[in-house]
PASEBA-1860 file (N, C-alpha, C; in nm, 3 decimals):
! residues 238
1> MAKSKNVE> 6.717/2.662/-6.559/6.581/2.610/-6.576/6.541/2.520/-6.457 ~ 6.635/2.428/-6.425/6.609/2.339/-6.311/6.592/2.417/-6.183 ~ 6.677/2.523/-6.171/6.670/2.607/-6.051/6.536/2.674/-6.041 ~ 6.482/2.719/-6.154/6.353/2.788/-6.156/6.241/2.692/-6.113 ~ 6.251/2.567/-6.162/6.148/2.469/-6.124/6.154/2.437/-5.975 ~ 6.273/2.431/-5.921/6.288/2.405/-5.776/6.226/2.516/-5.694 ~ 6.250/2.640/-5.739/6.193/2.756/-5.669/6.042/2.751/-5.675 ~ 5.991/2.716/-5.792/5.846/2.709/-5.810/5.785/2.599/-5.724
9> RKAKIEQL> 5.856/2.483/-5.720/5.809/2.371/-5.640/5.807/2.407/-5.492 ~ 5.910/2.474/-5.444/5.917/2.516/-5.304/5.806/2.615/-5.271 ~ 5.778/2.704/-5.367/5.672/2.803/-5.345/5.537/2.734/-5.330 ~ 5.512/2.629/-5.417/5.386/2.557/-5.408/5.376/2.480/-5.275 ~ 5.489/2.420/-5.237/5.490/2.347/-5.109/5.462/2.440/-4.992 ~ 5.525/2.559/-4.996/5.503/2.657/-4.890/5.358/2.703/-4.888 ~ 5.300/2.721/-5.008/5.161/2.763/-5.018/5.069/2.654/-4.959 ~ 5.097/2.530/-4.994/5.017/2.418/-4.941/5.030/2.409/-4.788
17> RREQQRKE> 5.152/2.431/-4.739/5.175/2.428/-4.595/5.094/2.535/-4.524 ~ 5.094/2.657/-4.581/5.020/2.767/-4.520/4.869/2.741/-4.524 ~ 4.822/2.685/-4.636/4.679/2.652/-4.645/4.642/2.546/-4.542 ~ 4.727/2.448/-4.525/4.703/2.344/-4.425/4.699/2.402/-4.284 ~ 4.793/2.495/-4.258/4.795/2.561/-4.127/4.666/2.640/-4.103 ~ 4.618/2.710/-4.209/4.494/2.786/-4.196/4.376/2.693/-4.168 ~ 4.374/2.580/-4.239/4.267/2.483/-4.215/4.272/2.429/-4.072 ~ 4.393/2.400/-4.024/4.407/2.349/-3.888/4.366/2.452/-3.785
25> RRRSMAIL> 4.400/2.581/-3.813/4.360/2.688/-3.720/4.208/2.700/-3.716 ~ 4.148/2.696/-3.838/4.002/2.706/-3.843/3.936/2.588/-3.771 ~ 3.991/2.468/-3.790/3.938/2.351/-3.723/3.953/2.362/-3.571 ~ 4.070/2.412/-3.528/4.094/2.431/-3.385/3.998/2.532/-3.325 ~ 3.976/2.643/-3.400/3.883/2.745/-3.352/3.741/2.690/-3.345 ~ 3.706/2.606/-3.445/3.572/2.546/-3.444/3.554/2.454/-3.324 ~ 3.659/2.375/-3.297/3.654/2.284/-3.183/3.645/2.362/-3.052 ~ 3.726/2.469/-3.042/3.722/2.552/-2.921/3.586/2.617/-2.906
33> GACGVVVV> 3.531/2.662/-3.018/3.398/2.725/-3.012/3.293/2.627/-2.966 ~ 3.299/2.504/-3.021/3.204/2.401/-2.981/3.219/2.366/-2.833 ~ 3.346/2.357/-2.789/3.372/2.329/-2.647/3.318/2.441/-2.560 ~ 3.335/2.564/-2.607/3.285/2.678/-2.531/3.134/2.673/-2.517 ~ 3.065/2.635/-2.626/2.919/2.623/-2.622/2.877/2.516/-2.523 ~ 2.950/2.402/-2.526/2.918/2.292/-2.434/2.939/2.336/-2.289 ~ 3.050/2.405/-2.264/3.080/2.451/-2.128/2.972/2.548/-2.079 ~ 2.934/2.641/-2.165/2.830/2.738/-2.128/2.699/2.665/-2.101
41> ALLAAALI> 2.666/2.567/-2.185/2.543/2.492/-2.165/2.545/2.414/-2.034 ~ 2.660/2.352/-2.003/2.672/2.278/-1.877/2.661/2.370/-1.756 ~ 2.725/2.486/-1.765/2.717/2.583/-1.656/2.573/2.631/-1.637 ~ 2.507/2.658/-1.750/2.368/2.703/-1.743/2.280/2.595/-1.681 ~ 2.304/2.470/-1.723/2.225/2.358/-1.671/2.243/2.343/-1.521 ~ 2.362/2.374/-1.471/2.388/2.363/-1.327/2.342/2.486/-1.251 ~ 2.363/2.602/-1.310/2.334/2.727/-1.239/2.186/2.761/-1.236 ~ 2.116/2.736/-1.345/1.975/2.775/-1.350/1.893/2.706/-1.241
49> PYINNLRE> 1.903/2.572/-1.224/1.829/2.510/-1.113/1.875/2.562/-0.977 ~ 2.005/2.588/-0.964/2.058/2.639/-0.837/1.999/2.776/-0.805 ~ 1.997/2.863/-0.907/1.941/2.997/-0.889/1.792/2.989/-0.860 ~ 1.722/2.900/-0.931/1.579/2.884/-0.908/1.552/2.834/-0.766 ~ 1.637/2.742/-0.719/1.621/2.691/-0.582/1.643/2.801/-0.479 ~ 1.743/2.887/-0.504/1.767/3.000/-0.414/1.646/3.092/-0.409 ~ 1.588/3.117/-0.525/1.470/3.203/-0.532/1.353/3.140/-0.457 ~ 1.337/3.007/-0.477/1.229/2.938/-0.407/1.251/2.940/-0.257
57> DDKLKSTA> 1.375/2.921/-0.214/1.406/2.924/-0.070/1.379/3.062/-0.012 ~ 1.420/3.167/-0.085/1.395/3.303/-0.038/1.245/3.330/-0.028 ~ 1.172/3.282/-0.127/1.027/3.301/-0.127/0.963/3.225/-0.012 ~ 1.014/3.104/0.015/0.958/3.020/0.120/0.983/3.080/0.258 ~ 1.096/3.149/0.275/1.127/3.211/0.404/1.022/3.312/0.444 ~ 0.965/3.379/0.347/0.865/3.482/0.376/0.723/3.429/0.367 ~ 0.710/3.299/0.348/0.577/3.238/0.336/0.541/3.168/0.467 ~ 0.423/3.193/0.517/0.378/3.133/0.643/0.346/2.985/0.621
65> LNTLGVSE> 0.376/2.903/0.721/0.351/2.760/0.712/0.205/2.731/0.682 ~ 0.113/2.808/0.745/-0.029/2.777/0.729/-0.086/2.818/0.593 ~ 0.001/2.868/0.503/-0.044/2.898/0.367/0.003/2.792/0.267 ~ 0.081/2.695/0.314/0.134/2.592/0.225/0.034/2.478/0.211 ~ 0.028/2.419/0.091/-0.066/2.310/0.068/-0.208/2.361/0.070 ~ -0.300/2.272/0.104/-0.441/2.309/0.108/-0.481/2.353/0.249 ~ -0.598/2.407/0.260/-0.648/2.451/0.390/-0.682/2.329/0.476 ~ -0.699/2.352/0.605/-0.734/2.243/0.696/-0.868/2.180/0.657
73> ASAGCSPV> -0.962/2.264/0.612/-1.094/2.215/0.574/-1.087/2.128/0.448 ~ -0.988/2.155/0.362/-0.976/2.081/0.235/-0.882/1.962/0.245 ~ -0.820/1.942/0.361/-0.718/1.838/0.375/-0.778/1.698/0.390 ~ -0.906/1.690/0.424/-0.971/1.560/0.438/-0.913/1.475/0.549 ~ -0.890/1.535/0.664/-0.826/1.463/0.776/-0.930/1.394/0.865 ~ -0.896/1.276/0.913/-0.978/1.205/1.010/-0.945/1.257/1.150 ~ -1.033/1.235/1.246/-1.002/1.275/1.384/-0.872/1.209/1.431 ~ -0.801/1.277/1.517/-0.675/1.226/1.571/-0.702/1.096/1.648
81> KKETADGS> -0.620/0.996/1.621/-0.632/0.866/1.687/-0.521/0.852/1.790 ~ -0.555/0.801/1.909/-0.457/0.782/2.015/-0.463/0.639/2.066 ~ -0.346/0.586/2.100/-0.338/0.449/2.149/-0.226/0.438/2.251 ~ -0.248/0.363/2.358/-0.144/0.344/2.459/-0.021/0.283/2.394 ~ 0.094/0.343/2.423/0.217/0.303/2.356/0.306/0.217/2.445 ~ 0.385/0.133/2.379/0.488/0.057/2.449/0.608/0.045/2.356 ~ 0.715/-0.012/2.405/0.833/-0.031/2.323/0.946/0.065/2.351 ~ 0.924/0.159/2.442/1.030/0.256/2.472/1.151/0.185/2.534
89> GQHVAPPT> 1.268/0.209/2.478/1.389/0.147/2.528/1.407/0.003/2.489 ~ 1.316/-0.052/2.411/1.324/-0.192/2.370/1.391/-0.200/2.233 ~ 1.518/-0.231/2.235/1.598/-0.231/2.113/1.613/-0.372/2.056 ~ 1.602/-0.379/1.925/1.623/-0.503/1.851/1.748/-0.484/1.767 ~ 1.834/-0.583/1.765/1.960/-0.570/1.692/1.935/-0.565/1.541 ~ 1.988/-0.463/1.475/1.975/-0.458/1.329/2.062/-0.566/1.265 ~ 2.027/-0.620/1.152/1.916/-0.578/1.065/1.789/-0.660/1.082 ~ 1.763/-0.708/1.202/1.643/-0.788/1.225/1.518/-0.706/1.194
97> PIKYDSAP> 1.435/-0.749/1.101/1.314/-0.671/1.069/1.212/-0.678/1.182 ~ 1.138/-0.572/1.198/1.033/-0.565/1.301/0.900/-0.544/1.230 ~ 0.803/-0.625/1.264/0.670/-0.610/1.207/0.587/-0.520/1.297 ~ 0.535/-0.413/1.240/0.452/-0.319/1.316/0.305/-0.341/1.280 ~ 0.221/-0.331/1.381/0.078/-0.356/1.360/0.010/-0.241/1.287 ~ 0.063/-0.120/1.301/-0.002/-0.004/1.242/0.070/0.040/1.115 ~ -0.005/0.104/1.028/0.051/0.158/0.904/0.021/0.308/0.899 ~ 0.121/0.390/0.929/0.257/0.357/0.972/0.262/0.346/1.124
105> PAFGKHWG> 0.373/0.298/1.180/0.383/0.289/1.326/0.402/0.426/1.391 ~ 0.350/0.440/1.512/0.373/0.561/1.589/0.453/0.531/1.716 ~ 0.480/0.405/1.740/0.560/0.363/1.856/0.599/0.217/1.836 ~ 0.676/0.164/1.930/0.709/0.022/1.927/0.858/-0.006/1.942 ~ 0.890/-0.134/1.945/1.031/-0.174/1.947/1.100/-0.117/1.824 ~ 1.232/-0.104/1.834/1.305/-0.040/1.724/1.453/-0.076/1.731 ~ 1.524/-0.044/1.627/1.668/-0.067/1.627/1.737/0.035/1.717 ~ 1.850/-0.003/1.773/1.920/0.087/1.865/2.003/0.194/1.796
113> NFLTGSEI> 2.035/0.176/1.667/2.121/0.273/1.596/2.038/0.388/1.541 ~ 2.005/0.481/1.628/1.919/0.593/1.589/1.990/0.688/1.492 ~ 1.910/0.767/1.422/1.963/0.861/1.323/2.036/0.975/1.392 ~ 2.147/1.016/1.334/2.223/1.128/1.390/2.279/1.215/1.277 ~ 2.319/1.336/1.313/2.391/1.425/1.221/2.322/1.444/1.088 ~ 2.397/1.427/0.980/2.345/1.451/0.845/2.244/1.346/0.801 ~ 2.231/1.238/0.880/2.128/1.137/0.847/1.988/1.195/0.869 ~ 1.980/1.293/0.959/1.850/1.353/0.990/1.823/1.464/0.890
121> RPFYTVSD> 1.719/1.448/0.812/1.683/1.548/0.712/1.534/1.576/0.718 ~ 1.492/1.694/0.675/1.348/1.725/0.680/1.265/1.642/0.583 ~ 1.326/1.602/0.470/1.247/1.534/0.367/1.326/1.415/0.310 ~ 1.257/1.300/0.304/1.318/1.180/0.247/1.237/1.134/0.126 ~ 1.309/1.079/0.028/1.245/1.017/-0.087/1.246/0.866/-0.068 ~ 1.185/0.796/-0.162/1.182/0.650/-0.155/1.324/0.594/-0.160 ~ 1.412/0.660/-0.234/1.547/0.607/-0.254/1.642/0.633/-0.138 ~ 1.614/0.733/-0.053/1.710/0.764/0.054/1.651/0.755/0.195
129> RPEIERLV> 1.529/0.707/0.205/1.466/0.698/0.337/1.533/0.593/0.425 ~ 1.556/0.626/0.551/1.613/0.526/0.645/1.513/0.412/0.669 ~ 1.560/0.309/0.733/1.473/0.196/0.765/1.366/0.239/0.865 ~ 1.249/0.176/0.854/1.137/0.206/0.943/1.179/0.191/1.089 ~ 1.257/0.087/1.118/1.299/0.059/1.256/1.381/0.173/1.315 ~ 1.453/0.245/1.231/1.531/0.360/1.279/1.442/0.484/1.292 ~ 1.345/0.495/1.204/1.252/0.608/1.213/1.167/0.599/1.340 ~ 1.131/0.478/1.378/1.054/0.462/1.503/1.139/0.506/1.621
137> HSLEHGHT> 1.269/0.481/1.616/1.358/0.530/1.722/1.356/0.683/1.725 ~ 1.348/0.746/1.608/1.338/0.892/1.602/1.209/0.941/1.666 ~ 1.101/0.864/1.647/0.975/0.899/1.714/0.992/0.899/1.865 ~ 1.065/0.800/1.917/1.090/0.791/2.060/1.166/0.914/2.110 ~ 1.249/0.972/2.024/1.329/1.088/2.062/1.255/1.221/2.044 ~ 1.129/1.215/2.001/1.051/1.338/1.993/1.017/1.386/1.854 ~ 1.062/1.313/1.753/1.031/1.355/1.617/0.884/1.328/1.582 ~ 0.830/1.416/1.504/0.703/1.391/1.436/0.737/1.349/1.294
145> IIWYDDTI> 0.673/1.244/1.245/0.696/1.200/1.108/0.568/1.218/1.029 ~ 0.581/1.286/0.917/0.470/1.300/0.822/0.497/1.202/0.708 ~ 0.414/1.100/0.699/0.434/0.995/0.599/0.347/1.022/0.477 ~ 0.397/0.986/0.359/0.315/0.996/0.237/0.321/0.863/0.163 ~ 0.209/0.822/0.105/0.204/0.690/0.042/0.243/0.695/-0.106 ~ 0.232/0.581/-0.174/0.278/0.568/-0.312/0.201/0.654/-0.411 ~ 0.082/0.698/-0.373/0.002/0.778/-0.467/0.056/0.920/-0.480 ~ 0.137/0.963/-0.385/0.195/1.098/-0.390/0.332/1.086/-0.455
153> TKGSSDYK> 0.337/1.121/-0.582/0.459/1.103/-0.661/0.532/1.236/-0.681 ~ 0.660/1.224/-0.712/0.744/1.342/-0.733/0.685/1.430/-0.842 ~ 0.678/1.560/-0.814/0.624/1.655/-0.910/0.478/1.688/-0.888 ~ 0.407/1.606/-0.810/0.265/1.633/-0.784/0.252/1.749/-0.686 ~ 0.134/1.808/-0.681/0.110/1.924/-0.593/0.130/1.888/-0.447 ~ 0.087/1.768/-0.407/0.103/1.728/-0.267/0.250/1.702/-0.234 ~ 0.322/1.643/-0.328/0.466/1.618/-0.308/0.539/1.750/-0.287 ~ 0.511/1.847/-0.374/0.575/1.978/-0.364/0.538/2.046/-0.232
161> ALEQIATK> 0.411/2.034/-0.194/0.368/2.096/-0.069/0.439/2.033/0.051 ~ 0.456/1.902/0.049/0.526/1.834/0.159/0.673/1.876/0.164 ~ 0.736/1.891/0.047/0.874/1.940/0.044/0.883/2.078/0.106 ~ 0.788/2.164/0.072/0.788/2.300/0.125/0.763/2.301/0.276 ~ 0.669/2.219/0.321/0.640/2.210/0.464/0.762/2.162/0.540 ~ 0.829/2.059/0.486/0.949/2.005/0.551/1.059/2.110/0.558 ~ 1.081/2.180/0.446/1.185/2.284/0.441/1.152/2.398/0.537 ~ 1.026/2.437/0.537/0.984/2.548/0.623/1.003/2.513/0.772
169> LGTDSYVM> 0.968/2.393/0.811/0.982/2.353/0.951/1.129/2.330/0.988 ~ 1.206/2.268/0.898/1.348/2.248/0.923/1.376/2.140/1.026 ~ 1.504/2.103/1.038/1.542/1.994/1.129/1.524/2.031/1.276 ~ 1.534/2.159/1.309/1.520/2.199/1.450/1.381/2.170/1.504 ~ 1.284/2.158/1.415/1.147/2.133/1.458/1.123/1.987/1.496 ~ 1.222/1.901/1.465/1.206/1.757/1.489/1.090/1.700/1.407 ~ 1.074/1.751/1.286/0.972/1.700/1.194/1.043/1.643/1.072 ~ 1.005/1.522/1.033/1.059/1.460/0.913/0.945/1.413/0.825
177> VAPWTTKD> 0.960/1.431/0.696/0.864/1.380/0.598/0.926/1.258/0.532 ~ 0.854/1.147/0.529/0.911/1.022/0.477/0.804/0.941/0.403 ~ 0.846/0.864/0.304/0.750/0.782/0.229/0.714/0.653/0.303 ~ 0.591/0.608/0.281/0.545/0.478/0.328/0.505/0.400/0.203 ~ 0.573/0.289/0.177/0.549/0.215/0.054/0.472/0.086/0.081 ~ 0.426/0.026/-0.026/0.352/-0.100/-0.012/0.440/-0.210/0.046 ~ 0.572/-0.198/0.030/0.664/-0.296/0.085/0.676/-0.285/0.237 ~ 0.637/-0.168/0.291/0.654/-0.145/0.435/0.544/-0.208/0.518
185> GASFPSGK> 0.427/-0.227/0.458/0.317/-0.283/0.534/0.184/-0.250/0.471 ~ 0.080/-0.250/0.553/-0.056/-0.227/0.504/-0.071/-0.084/0.451 ~ -0.177/-0.062/0.378/-0.205/0.071/0.325/-0.268/0.159/0.432 ~ -0.268/0.289/0.407/-0.339/0.383/0.494/-0.489/0.357/0.479 ~ -0.570/0.411/0.570/-0.715/0.398/0.555/-0.761/0.447/0.418 ~ -0.869/0.395/0.370/-0.921/0.427/0.237/-0.935/0.578/0.216 ~ -0.877/0.625/0.107/-0.888/0.767/0.073/-0.787/0.856/0.141 ~ -0.705/0.800/0.229/-0.604/0.878/0.300/-0.465/0.848/0.242
193> HIAFTHWT> -0.388/0.952/0.223/-0.257/0.936/0.159/-0.142/0.997/0.240 ~ -0.176/1.063/0.350/-0.077/1.127/0.437/-0.109/1.090/0.581 ~ -0.004/1.064/0.660/-0.025/1.028/0.800/0.074/1.103/0.888 ~ 0.024/1.169/0.991/0.108/1.233/1.092/0.119/1.136/1.209 ~ 0.242/1.115/1.258/0.260/1.028/1.375/0.350/1.095/1.478 ~ 0.320/1.066/1.606/0.403/1.116/1.716/0.391/1.018/1.831 ~ 0.496/1.009/1.911/0.502/0.920/2.027/0.516/1.009/2.149 ~ 0.410/1.016/2.232/0.412/1.107/2.346/0.480/1.043/2.467
201> GPKKQQGI> 0.511/1.124/2.565/0.576/1.076/2.687/0.637/1.192/2.763 ~ 0.725/1.166/2.860/0.768/1.030/2.900/0.666/0.951/2.982 ~ 0.568/1.021/3.044/0.467/0.950/3.122/0.342/0.930/3.036 ~ 0.265/0.827/3.067/0.141/0.796/2.995/0.164/0.802/2.844 ~ 0.258/0.722/2.799/0.296/0.725/2.659/0.181/0.681/2.567 ~ 0.169/0.756/2.457/0.066/0.726/2.358/0.123/0.737/2.217 ~ 0.069/0.657/2.128/0.095/0.675/1.986/-0.015/0.763/1.930 ~ 0.023/0.859/1.848/-0.072/0.955/1.793/-0.071/0.943/1.641
209> WEYCTKAS> -0.189/0.936/1.580/-0.202/0.933/1.434/-0.304/1.036/1.387 ~ -0.277/1.096/1.275/-0.378/1.176/1.205/-0.359/1.150/1.055 ~ -0.463/1.093/0.995/-0.460/1.059/0.853/-0.531/1.167/0.772 ~ -0.470/1.206/0.661/-0.528/1.310/0.575/-0.523/1.267/0.429 ~ -0.605/1.334/0.349/-0.607/1.307/0.205/-0.506/1.392/0.131 ~ -0.494/1.519/0.173/-0.408/1.615/0.103/-0.306/1.675/0.199 ~ -0.196/1.725/0.142/-0.092/1.791/0.223/-0.141/1.929/0.264 ~ -0.124/1.961/0.390/-0.176/2.087/0.443/-0.081/2.148/0.546
217> GPVAQTFT> -0.035/2.268/0.518/0.047/2.341/0.614/-0.027/2.370/0.744 ~ -0.153/2.415/0.737/-0.227/2.441/0.861/-0.240/2.317/0.950 ~ -0.262/2.200/0.889/-0.271/2.076/0.967/-0.136/2.045/1.031 ~ -0.029/2.062/0.954/0.106/2.040/1.008/0.134/2.135/1.123 ~ 0.092/2.259/1.111/0.113/2.358/1.217/0.041/2.316/1.345 ~ -0.085/2.278/1.331/-0.165/2.238/1.448/-0.109/2.113/1.514 ~ -0.073/2.012/1.431/-0.024/1.886/1.486/0.108/1.906/1.560 ~ 0.199/1.981/1.503/0.329/2.002/1.569/0.317/2.092/1.692
225> DDYPKENS> 0.220/2.180/1.692/0.195/2.261/1.812/0.138/2.175/1.924 ~ 0.048/2.084/1.887/-0.016/1.997/1.988/0.079/1.890/2.041 ~ 0.176/1.848/1.956/0.267/1.740/1.994/0.411/1.781/1.965 ~ 0.467/1.866/2.049/0.604/1.914/2.028/0.707/1.807/2.064 ~ 0.831/1.833/2.030/0.939/1.736/2.053/0.959/1.705/2.201 ~ 0.924/1.801/2.289/0.942/1.779/2.433/0.844/1.673/2.486 ~ 0.733/1.654/2.415/0.632/1.557/2.455/0.666/1.422/2.393 ~ 0.760/1.350/2.455/0.810/1.225/2.396/0.873/1.139/2.505
233> PEPGAA> 0.893/1.012/2.479/0.955/0.923/2.579/1.096/0.964/2.617 ~ 1.173/1.014/2.521/1.311/1.054/2.547/1.336/1.196/2.493 ~ 1.274/1.296/2.556/1.292/1.434/2.507/1.437/1.479/2.520 ~ 1.483/1.552/2.421/1.618/1.605/2.424/1.719/1.515/2.358 ~ 1.678/1.392/2.321/1.770/1.302/2.250/1.782/1.347/2.105 ~ 1.882/1.294/2.034/1.906/1.337/1.896/1.790/1.303/1.806
END
């Protein structure tokens, strides 16, 4: 009798053990399934923007610069302004701030540590833009800078157009798009939110400005054609 009860007790224990194992397997499979869903979601979150960016880049390659943004007639640009320039080769030790008379500057004294390598990018945001004093040094080296003010925010049509213009032109064009904030100095002229600047040279150096209301590929094309990187105080520099 006792032997029979022991056998029965062992059978129940074995049954409970197997049920527990089944529950643990089901729980493990559920956890693995949930992990799999999370992994797939994370991969999708990373890959979808990447794929969309590739598609946008491919589309942009076949898009002409003068079709980006608004037309020249709709850009609301003022006549090009020119002013005799100075400050070439006049370096101020960083981090000494330099006050520029113009908003934004097209020439002037600047820091000696000019931008190089991966620091040079076609498009800068408020969070990653180099100091103004270094950007002015880039102007001396032949760069054209397209500035945008605080009214042009991320996601807006003008912001997107400027990103496309910057990407289309690329670093070889010596064109950079950068923000101009209220902390940097005075505002642009009333109604203007974009400014093109270039520093001509090496002889008869001039600061060049063109202020516009809207982002325009045709305006960018004309300005960079009229003021190429070779027309600068230090052509051929980085």
